[in-house]
N, C-alpha and C positions, 0 to 999 in steps of 0.2 A: 766407791765400789771396791770390794776385796775379792780377788780371784786367785785360784791356784792351779798348778799343773804338776802332776807327779809322773816322773819318768823313771823306769827301772833300767838303770845303766848296765846291770849284769845281763839282762835279757835283751836289751836293745829295743825296748818298746814301751808304750805308755802303761802305767799301772792302773788297771781298771778295777773299780770296786773298793778303793781305799776310803774309809770313813774319815771325814774331816770335821772337827768341831772348832768354831770360832768363839772366843771369850773376850770380854772387856774387863780390865782391871777395875775393881770397885774398892772403896775404902776397906772393906772387910774381906777381900779375896777376889775371886774371879767369877763373873756372871756369864753363863753361856748365852750367846745372842744369835748364833747361826750354826747350821749343820748341813752337811751334804755328803755325797759319795762321788768319787771320780767316775766319769763316763768312760766309754770305750776309747776315747782319745786321751784319757788321764786327766781331764779337766773338771773343775767345778766353776761354773760360769759366774755365780755370785753368791756369796755367803752372807750378805747383809740385806735384810728386809727393811726398807725404810731408810731414813736419814742416818748418817754416821755422826758421831761426836768425836772431838779430839780426845786422845787418850792413848793408853797402852793396851795393845791387842795381843792375843795369843792364838796361834793355830796349833791344834793337836792332831797328828796323823796317826791312825791305828795301822802301823805297818806290820805289827806282829801277826795280826789276822791275815793280812795280805800275803806275807811270806809263808805262813802255814798253808794257805790256799794254793801256793805255788810249789808245795811239796817239802818245805823246810820244816822239820819237826819242832825245833826250838829256835825262835827268832832271837838273835843277839840283842837287837834294839826292838823292844816291844812297841814303842811309840817314839815319835819325834814331836818336840814342842819348839815352836818358833815364836819368839816374842818380838814385837816391833811397835814403833811409835807412829801415831797418825796426828799430824798437826793441821794440815790443810785437808779438810774433809771433801773438797771438790776434786782431789786427785784420785787416780786409779791406782790401787795397790795390788800388784800381781806378784805373788810369792811362790815361785816354783820350788819343788823339791826333787832333787836327783838322789836316787837311793840304790843300794845294793845290799846284800845280806849283812855285810860287815862295815858299812859306811854310808854317809849321806852328806849332801851339800845343799846350800840354798843361796839365794841372792834376790835382789829386788829386780823383777823383770818389768817389761813394758806392756 
């Protein structure tokens, strides 16, 4: 299972409505395998439909649209891409994103 949580640290609240795309690295590039938008609590409950396979995954967050919706005319970071490896497909992979207009941070959560 792959989940995420987006928190807007500048506003001190969850980031609602952020589009998130999950991709899996293939031999010829990246294949989209999941998509969602953060709910009112800033969460996407599950981005994987069906079984996972070991490999390299990438989450892309459309934070440019989110920041424009918050009144920022031009977002400094239009998107955030987080690439990570999955070896044990039975594990839960929770990848939070902490963001502000001029910075972001991530980690592996629980």
